[in-house]
C-alpha positions as CSV (number, residue, x, y, z in Angstrom):
1,X,-10.8,8.5,-3.1
2,X,-11.6,6.0,-0.3
3,X,-14.8,4.9,-2.1
4,X,-15.7,1.3,-1.6
5,X,-15.4,0.7,-5.4
6,X,-11.9,2.1,-5.4
7,X,-10.9,0.0,-2.4
8,X,-12.4,-3.1,-4.0
9,X,-10.5,-2.4,-7.3
10,X,-7.2,-2.0,-5.4
11,X,-7.6,-5.2,-3.5
12,X,-7.8,-7.1,-6.7
13,X,-4.2,-6.1,-7.5
14,X,-1.6,-8.5,-6.2
15,X,1.8,-6.9,-6.0
16,X,2.3,-4.4,-3.1
17,X,5.5,-2.4,-2.6
18,X,5.5,-1.4,1.1
19,X,7.4,1.9,1.5
20,X,8.6,2.1,5.1
21,X,8.2,-1.6,5.9
22,X,9.9,-2.2,9.3
23,X,11.7,-5.5,10.0
24,X,10.3,-5.3,13.6
25,X,7.2,-7.6,14.1
26,X,5.8,-5.1,16.6
27,X,5.5,-2.3,14.1
28,X,2.2,-1.8,12.2
29,X,3.9,-1.9,8.8
30,X,5.3,-5.4,9.5
31,X,2.0,-6.7,10.8
32,X,0.0,-5.3,7.8
33,X,2.5,-6.6,5.2
34,X,2.7,-10.0,6.9
35,X,-1.1,-10.3,6.9
36,X,-1.3,-9.2,3.2
37,X,1.4,-11.7,2.3
38,X,-0.6,-14.5,4.1
39,X,-3.5,-13.6,1.9
40,X,-1.6,-14.3,-1.3
41,X,-0.3,-10.8,-2.1
42,X,3.3,-10.4,-3.2
43,X,5.0,-8.0,-0.8
44,X,8.0,-6.0,-2.0
45,X,9.7,-4.2,1.0
46,X,11.1,-0.7,0.4
47,X,13.5,0.1,3.2
48,X,17.0,1.3,2.4
49,X,18.4,0.0,5.7
50,X,17.4,-3.6,5.2
51,X,18.4,-6.4,2.8
52,X,15.4,-8.6,3.5
53,X,12.0,-8.4,5.3
54,X,9.4,-11.1,5.6
55,X,11.6,-13.4,3.4
56,X,11.5,-10.9,0.5
57,X,14.4,-8.8,-0.9
58,X,14.2,-5.2,0.3
59,X,14.9,-2.3,-2.1
60,X,16.2,1.1,-1.1
61,X,13.6,2.9,-3.3
62,X,10.6,2.2,-5.6
63,X,12.9,2.9,-8.6
64,X,15.1,0.0,-7.6
65,X,12.4,-2.6,-7.9
66,X,13.0,-4.7,-11.0
67,X,9.4,-5.7,-11.6
68,X,6.1,-4.0,-12.0
69,X,4.2,-2.8,-8.9
70,X,0.5,-2.6,-8.6
71,X,0.0,-0.9,-5.2
72,X,2.4,1.4,-3.4
73,X,1.5,1.1,0.3
74,X,2.9,4.0,2.2
75,X,4.0,3.9,5.9
76,X,5.8,7.3,6.0
77,X,5.1,10.7,7.6
78,X,2.7,12.8,5.6
79,X,5.3,15.5,4.8
80,X,7.5,12.8,3.1
81,X,5.0,11.3,0.7
82,X,5.0,13.7,-2.2
83,X,8.3,12.3,-3.6
84,X,7.0,8.8,-3.0
85,X,3.9,9.7,-5.0
86,X,6.0,11.1,-7.8
87,X,8.0,7.9,-8.0
88,X,4.8,5.7,-7.8
89,X,3.6,7.6,-10.9
90,X,6.9,7.3,-12.6
91,X,7.1,3.5,-12.2
92,X,3.6,3.0,-13.4
93,X,1.9,1.9,-10.2
94,X,-1.8,1.4,-10.5
95,X,-2.7,2.6,-7.0
96,X,-1.2,4.3,-4.0
97,X,-2.5,3.6,-0.4
98,X,-1.6,6.0,2.3
99,X,-2.0,4.2,5.6
100,X,-3.7,5.4,8.8
101,X,-2.5,8.9,9.7
102,X,-0.9,9.5,6.4
103,X,-2.8,12.5,5.1
104,X,-1.4,14.6,2.2
105,X,-4.0,16.1,0.0
106,X,-1.5,17.5,-2.5
107,X,0.1,14.0,-3.0
108,X,-3.3,12.4,-3.2
109,X,-4.5,14.8,-5.9
110,X,-1.3,14.4,-7.9
111,X,-1.8,10.6,-7.9
112,X,-5.4,10.9,-8.9
113,X,-4.6,13.3,-11.6
114,X,-2.0,10.9,-12.9
115,X,-4.7,8.1,-13.1
116,X,-3.8,6.2,-9.9
117,X,-6.4,4.8,-7.6
118,X,-6.0,6.4,-4.2
119,X,-6.8,5.6,-0.6
120,X,-5.7,7.9,2.1
121,X,-5.7,7.6,5.9
122,X,-6.9,4.0,6.0
123,X,-5.5,0.6,6.6
124,X,-5.3,-1.9,3.8
125,X,-5.5,-4.8,6.3
126,X,-8.6,-3.5,7.9
127,X,-10.2,-2.9,4.5
128,X,-9.2,-6.3,3.2
129,X,-10.9,-8.0,6.2
130,X,-14.0,-5.8,5.8
131,X,-14.2,-6.6,2.1
132,X,-14.0,-10.4,2.9
133,X,-16.9,-9.9,5.3
134,X,-18.9,-8.0,2.6
135,X,-18.2,-10.7,0.1
136,X,-19.1,-13.7,2.3
137,X,-21.7,-12.2,4.6
138,X,-23.3,-9.3,2.7
139,X,-26.1,-9.0,5.2
140,X,-23.7,-7.9,8.0
141,X,-23.3,-4.2,8.7
142,X,-19.8,-2.9,8.6
């Protein structure tokens, strides 16, 4: 978990379901999803109170998404992520990414045991930018 090889593998996937994506541009979930979308990733909002976010149809739950999902990116409180993890496993996601401050060791272990790649308490935007620096300027310290 949180190994550079794991992060690099996850960043090669292209479809991200963002659980807890806010429609408010000031919120971190919006800014992160908007950035990832601008980098060529397909964003699938998961927010039961919204019909559309960032120009994409929003779904009430992961189960409602009619296509395959590579990464489940979680912007929810740590005590709420175990059911999200269960559903990520159920829908066949390849990875689960718990954003900054989302720490739940039980959920992370459950995901790893089910074969998902896991990152916990880190930002996918920050890691994407850092990976680009590593790829294009490997002599730079990060």
